C-alpha angles and dihedrals in degrees: 000000000000110000106315117114111232098211101058089045092054094049090045089055093048096052097065091047091055093049089047090055093049094047095042100051116157116260090239091057092048090049091049092051091049090048091053091048090053090047090051091052090050091050091050090051091047091051090050093049091046090053090052092050091049090051091050091048091052090050090049091049090054092048092050091049089052091050092048093049091046095054093046090053094050104042123061117233116251094240092055090046092055091051091051091053092054093050097046112073114222120226118254116265113253115215119188116207115192111235100191092086095039098103093049092048091047092051091048091050091049091049092051091049092052092050092050093051098040 
């Protein structure tokens, strides 16, 4: 214990051992760290792609809402259409009966009636 301080010597001795551990990592540990870094990059890319898909889905949702609103505005609902039919009177149906053959048909009908009764 002559004149050397014990504390600085101990920390001086520890420092090279720490740097030796960092520099001399086992290959398995280095491979594992590199594997985790690659996994982190893949997860970051997945998060980015997921955000893009979510943005596209929101845009699609808005477009579908626009389409839905547009069709509802253009087409009448069936219940309203049925009410309109009841309120609007329809014109009478016009049936044209040709009269040029009427005497011949009447004579034929009378002849058939006489044969059936006689």
